[in-house]
C-alpha positions in Angstrom: -15.1 -19.2 -9.0 -13.0 -21.4 -10.7 -9.8 -19.1 -10.6 -10.6 -18.5 -7.0 -10.1 -22.3 -6.6 -7.3 -22.3 -8.9 -5.7 -19.7 -6.8 -6.1 -21.1 -3.4 -4.5 -24.8 -4.6 -1.7 -22.5 -5.7 -1.4 -20.6 -2.6 -1.6 -23.7 -0.6 1.2 -26.0 -2.9 3.8 -22.8 -2.6 2.8 -22.3 1.3 3.9 -25.9 1.9 6.4 -26.6 -0.6 8.2 -22.9 -1.3 11.6 -25.1 -2.6 9.6 -27.0 -5.2 7.7 -23.8 -6.1 10.9 -21.7 -6.2 12.5 -25.0 -7.9 10.3 -24.5 -10.6 10.5 -21.2 -11.2 14.3 -20.4 -11.3 16.1 -23.3 -9.7 16.2 -25.7 -12.7 18.0 -22.7 -14.0 20.7 -22.5 -12.2 23.2 -25.7 -11.8 24.2 -26.6 -8.0 22.2 -23.8 -6.1 19.5 -23.4 -3.5 17.1 -20.9 -2.1 18.2 -18.1 0.4 16.0 -18.3 3.3 14.7 -15.4 2.5 13.5 -16.0 -0.9 11.7 -18.9 0.7 10.4 -16.2 3.3 9.0 -14.2 -0.1 7.2 -17.4 -2.1 5.5 -17.8 1.8 4.1 -14.7 1.9 3.2 -14.8 -2.1 1.6 -17.6 -1.2 -0.2 -16.5 2.0 -1.5 -13.6 -0.3 -2.6 -15.7 -3.2 -4.4 -17.8 -0.8 -6.5 -14.4 0.5 -6.8 -13.6 -2.8 -8.4 -16.9 -3.7 -10.7 -16.9 -0.5 -12.1 -13.2 -1.4 -12.4 -14.3 -5.9 -14.8 -17.3 -4.1 -16.4 -15.3 -1.4 -17.1 -12.5 -4.5 -18.4 -15.1 -6.7 -20.8 -16.6 -4.4 -22.6 -13.6 -3.8 -22.4 -12.4 -7.5 -25.6 -13.8 -8.7 
């Protein structure tokens, strides 16, 4: 269940701040660069999938006892 909570936190963070997530992943390596709209959209899609995965892990963890 802890993994599900971690997935939820990461997913919400990336969904709210995709620019910061992009910067932490690759942006710091490239001087004076900006992410494309497509890159930010992909980060949001991945965030939504991460949130869904976190919810599934939490639900499965609560019923596995």
